[in-house]
C-alpha positions, 0 to 999 in steps of 0.5 A: 709401609715399613717406615710406618711400623719403625716410626710407631714402634720407636715410640711405643719403646720411647714410652716405656720410660714413663711408667718409671717415671709415673711410679717415682712421681705417685710414690715420692721415691726414687730409692729403687731406681738406677740413676746412672741406667737413666742416664745412659738412656738419657744421653742416648736418647739425645744423641740418637735425636741429634743424628735424626735430625742432622740425617733428617730421618723422621722416624728417628727423630720421633721415634727418640724424641719421646724418649729425650724427655722420658728419660730425662723426666725419670732422671729429674724425678729422680733428683727431686724425690732421691732424699725425701722421705715418704713413708 
């Protein structure tokens, strides 16, 4: 039961990157986004996902795999829109 709960919570926490990605995409601006923060998150999520695969821990894999895509999506959108002026 605890494993199911922690897996669900891990996935839900990783979904937290997506509202930021959506906001960047919707506004076509990354003006108030900290690139260093999302790079740290991106590196962290990749590291934990690799660790999850290494230990064969499905809870860690599922929780952080969603975060890998979300955090790097924010970084990618930041880099794409950082110099765009859509005012």
